[in-house]
C-alpha positions as CSV (number, residue, x, y, z in Angstrom):
1,M,-8.0,-5.0,17.5
2,A,-7.2,-4.4,13.5
3,D,-4.0,-3.1,12.5
4,E,-5.5,0.2,11.3
5,N,-5.1,1.2,15.4
6,L,-1.8,0.5,14.7
7,L,0.6,3.8,14.1
8,D,3.8,1.6,14.2
9,P,2.7,-1.6,12.3
10,P,5.9,-4.3,12.5
11,I,4.5,-5.4,9.2
12,K,7.1,-5.6,7.2
13,E,5.2,-8.1,4.4
14,A,1.4,-8.3,3.6
15,L,0.4,-11.1,0.7
16,I,-3.1,-11.9,-0.7
17,D,-2.5,-15.4,-2.4
18,I,-5.2,-16.7,-4.7
19,R,-5.2,-20.2,-6.2
20,T,-7.2,-20.2,-9.4
21,S,-7.0,-23.0,-12.3
22,Q,-6.4,-22.1,-15.9
23,E,-5.7,-23.9,-19.2
24,D,-2.0,-22.2,-19.6
25,V,-1.6,-18.7,-17.9
26,H,1.8,-18.4,-20.9
27,E,-0.4,-18.0,-23.7
28,Y,-1.9,-15.2,-22.4
29,V,0.6,-13.7,-19.8
30,E,2.1,-10.8,-22.3
31,T,-2.1,-9.7,-22.5
32,F,-2.1,-9.2,-19.2
33,H,1.4,-7.6,-18.6
34,E,-0.1,-4.9,-20.9
35,K,-2.5,-4.3,-18.7
36,I,-0.2,-3.7,-15.6
37,I,2.7,-2.6,-17.3
38,D,2.2,1.3,-16.4
39,N,2.8,0.8,-12.6
40,F,4.7,-2.9,-13.0
41,P,7.6,-2.4,-16.3
42,E,9.5,-5.1,-15.1
43,K,8.8,-8.6,-15.8
44,Q,10.5,-11.6,-14.5
45,I,10.4,-15.2,-15.7
46,K,10.3,-17.9,-12.4
47,R,12.0,-21.2,-13.9
48,E,12.0,-24.7,-12.2
49,L,14.6,-27.3,-12.9
50,S,13.9,-30.9,-12.5
51,V,16.7,-33.5,-12.3
52,S,16.2,-37.2,-12.8
53,L,18.2,-40.4,-13.1
54,S,17.5,-43.1,-15.9
55,K,19.0,-46.3,-16.4
56,K,18.2,-48.9,-19.1
57,S,20.3,-51.9,-17.6
58,E,22.4,-52.9,-14.6
59,E,25.9,-53.2,-17.1
60,E,24.9,-49.1,-18.0
61,K,26.2,-46.2,-15.7
62,H,23.2,-44.0,-14.7
63,D,22.4,-40.8,-17.1
64,L,21.6,-37.5,-16.1
65,S,19.2,-35.5,-17.4
66,Q,18.2,-31.8,-16.6
67,E,15.2,-30.1,-17.8
68,E,14.3,-26.6,-17.3
69,A,10.9,-25.7,-17.4
70,V,8.8,-21.5,-17.0
71,K,6.9,-22.1,-13.8
72,G,5.4,-18.5,-13.3
73,Y,5.8,-14.6,-13.8
74,A,6.6,-12.1,-11.4
75,F,5.9,-8.4,-11.6
76,K,7.5,-5.5,-9.6
77,S,6.3,-2.2,-9.4
78,L,8.1,0.8,-10.0
79,D,8.9,1.6,-6.5
80,G,9.6,-2.0,-5.7
81,S,7.2,-2.1,-3.3
82,E,4.6,-4.4,-4.9
83,F,4.8,-7.5,-6.3
84,V,2.2,-9.4,-8.2
85,Q,2.6,-13.3,-9.1
86,V,1.0,-15.3,-11.9
87,D,1.4,-19.2,-12.8
88,N,-0.7,-22.2,-13.6
89,D,-2.1,-22.4,-10.0
90,G,-2.9,-18.7,-9.3
91,F,-2.0,-15.5,-8.6
92,T,-0.3,-13.7,-5.8
93,F,0.3,-10.0,-4.5
94,S,2.2,-8.9,-2.1
95,F,3.3,-5.4,-0.4
96,V,6.7,-4.7,1.1
97,G,7.3,-1.8,3.2
98,D,5.2,0.6,5.2
99,Y,2.2,-1.1,5.6
100,E,-0.7,1.7,5.4
101,G,-3.5,-0.4,6.6
102,W,-6.1,-3.3,5.0
103,S,-8.5,-0.8,3.1
104,K,-5.3,1.1,1.6
105,F,-3.8,-2.9,0.9
106,I,-7.1,-4.7,-0.9
107,N,-7.3,-1.1,-3.2
108,L,-4.5,-2.1,-4.4
109,F,-5.0,-5.7,-4.7
110,K,-8.7,-5.2,-6.4
111,P,-7.5,-3.9,-9.8
112,L,-5.1,-6.4,-10.1
113,W,-7.3,-9.4,-9.5
114,E,-9.7,-7.8,-11.3
115,D,-7.1,-7.9,-14.6
116,Y,-6.1,-11.1,-13.9
117,V,-9.5,-12.7,-14.3
118,D,-10.7,-10.7,-17.0
119,T,-7.3,-12.0,-18.7
120,M,-6.8,-15.4,-17.4
121,Q,-10.5,-16.6,-17.1
122,P,-10.3,-19.1,-14.6
123,D,-12.8,-21.2,-13.7
124,S,-13.0,-21.0,-9.7
125,I,-11.2,-20.6,-7.1
126,S,-10.1,-23.5,-4.9
127,R,-7.5,-21.6,-1.8
128,I,-7.9,-18.2,-0.1
129,G,-5.2,-17.2,1.8
130,V,-3.5,-13.7,3.6
131,R,-0.1,-13.9,5.2
132,F,1.4,-11.3,7.3
133,I,5.1,-10.8,8.1
134,N,5.7,-9.6,11.1
135,K,9.3,-8.1,12.1
136,I,8.9,-7.0,16.0
137,D,12.7,-5.6,17.1
138,I,12.6,-6.4,20.9
139,P,15.1,-4.1,23.1
140,R,18.2,-6.0,25.0
141,S,17.1,-4.3,27.8
142,K,13.9,-6.1,27.3
143,T,12.6,-9.5,28.0
144,L,10.6,-12.1,25.1
145,D,7.7,-12.4,27.6
146,D,7.3,-8.6,27.7
147,Y,6.7,-8.8,24.0
148,I,5.7,-12.3,23.3
149,V,2.9,-14.5,24.8
150,T,3.7,-17.3,22.6
151,L,6.9,-18.6,23.4
152,P,8.4,-22.1,23.4
153,R,8.9,-23.4,27.6
154,T,10.4,-25.0,29.8
155,K,10.1,-26.6,33.6
156,D,12.6,-23.4,35.0
157,D,12.7,-20.9,32.1
158,K,15.1,-18.6,34.1
159,S,18.0,-21.4,33.9
160,F,18.3,-20.9,30.1
161,V,18.4,-17.6,27.8
162,L,17.4,-18.5,24.3
163,R,19.5,-17.9,21.1
164,E,17.8,-19.1,18.3
165,M,14.5,-20.7,17.9
166,F,12.0,-21.8,15.1
167,M,8.3,-22.9,16.3
168,R,5.5,-23.1,14.2
169,L,1.4,-23.7,15.3
170,V,-1.4,-24.5,13.5
171,F,-4.8,-23.0,14.6
172,P,-8.2,-24.5,13.1
173,D,-10.7,-21.7,13.4
174,K,-13.4,-22.7,15.9
175,N,-16.1,-20.7,13.9
176,N,-15.2,-22.3,10.8
177,E,-12.8,-25.5,10.2
178,N,-12.3,-24.9,7.2
179,N,-10.2,-21.3,8.3
180,I,-6.8,-22.7,8.9
181,G,-4.0,-20.2,10.5
182,I,-0.5,-21.2,11.0
183,L,1.3,-19.4,12.9
184,T,5.5,-19.1,13.3
185,E,7.9,-17.4,15.2
186,A,11.5,-17.3,14.5
187,I,14.9,-15.9,15.9
188,N,18.0,-15.6,13.6
189,P,20.9,-15.5,15.7
190,K,22.6,-13.8,12.6
191,E,20.5,-11.0,12.8
192,V,20.5,-10.2,16.7
193,T,22.0,-7.0,17.5
194,E,23.9,-5.2,21.1
195,K,20.6,-3.2,20.8
196,S,17.7,-5.4,19.9
197,I,16.3,-9.2,18.7
198,P,14.5,-9.2,15.9
199,F,11.8,-11.8,16.2
200,I,9.8,-13.0,13.0
201,M,5.7,-13.4,13.4
202,D,4.1,-15.1,10.4
203,V,0.5,-15.5,10.4
204,D,-0.3,-17.3,7.5
205,V,-4.7,-17.9,7.8
206,F,-6.3,-19.5,4.8
207,C,-9.1,-21.2,3.3
208,E,-9.2,-24.4,0.7
209,E,-12.6,-24.6,-0.4
210,I,-14.4,-23.9,-4.2
211,F,-15.2,-19.9,-4.9
212,S,-16.8,-18.3,-7.1
213,I,-14.4,-15.8,-8.8
214,D,-17.0,-13.4,-8.1
215,Y,-15.1,-10.3,-6.5
216,D,-17.8,-9.4,-4.2
217,A,-17.9,-12.8,-2.8
218,M,-13.8,-13.7,-2.4
219,S,-13.9,-10.2,-0.4
220,S,-16.0,-11.4,2.4
221,K,-13.8,-14.3,3.0
222,L,-10.8,-12.1,2.3
223,E,-12.4,-9.9,5.6
224,E,-13.1,-13.4,7.7
225,L,-9.5,-14.6,6.5
226,R,-7.9,-11.1,7.9
227,T,-10.5,-10.5,11.0
228,Y,-8.6,-14.4,12.0
229,K,-5.2,-13.5,11.6
230,N,-5.6,-10.1,14.0
231,Q,-7.1,-12.8,16.8
232,I,-3.9,-14.5,16.2
233,F,-1.5,-12.3,16.0
234,F,-3.2,-10.2,18.8
235,S,-3.4,-12.9,20.9
236,S,0.4,-13.6,20.7
237,I,1.6,-10.3,21.5
238,T,1.6,-8.4,25.0
239,D,-0.1,-5.1,26.2
240,E,3.4,-4.0,25.9
241,A,4.4,-4.5,22.5
242,I,0.3,-3.4,21.5
243,G,1.1,0.4,23.1
244,K,4.5,0.4,21.3
245,F,2.9,-0.5,18.0
246,K,0.4,2.5,18.8
247,E,3.0,4.9,19.1
248,K,4.9,6.0,15.6
249,G,8.1,5.9,15.4
250,K,8.9,3.4,18.3
């Protein structure tokens, strides 16, 4: 099953992350921003602070030094739903809001990636990943088992009430061992209300290989990773949950 078949998918954020190598993103970032500025006018500088202690002799006190460096750049769309991040390690595109399917998502990504490649001239790709963060609101009248398959278990589940959780599962793809899926599930007790339990299901699927920067070759891999992402997601929720997401506004 694909996410396009869900009228009301629980996706809150979708990301495509491409790791590349280029000499210095800082030199070309303004040129890149000029290409996307009409849709991404806001630029943010990502900084990294490093702290070190040094001591020249046993008699002297430790010297504390701090150094701040520019790690990368983030660009925000006019409506705040799209984000582009670039740094010396690669390129990330993310969408926050009402997810309208993979086709629209990939069509938003493609021109931005092509602008990035044209400007930064990366040599190759070392990692391709897709990540989808889902928020499933489970009514208090239901149990977690009504919606979620992958849950921590005890010998006598009926004796315990799950108040808070964090669980991380790693699934190598049986069809391609280089494809790795990471399923992270969490419940934050501070977000639980009288009406519902917000259940976070974060599916991150990636492949670490050397790829050409050619879009057609990369898009084929993205489609493969997306298929595996869907396999993990739909294997982790119940038929009742799928039925809920097929009904708009539920």
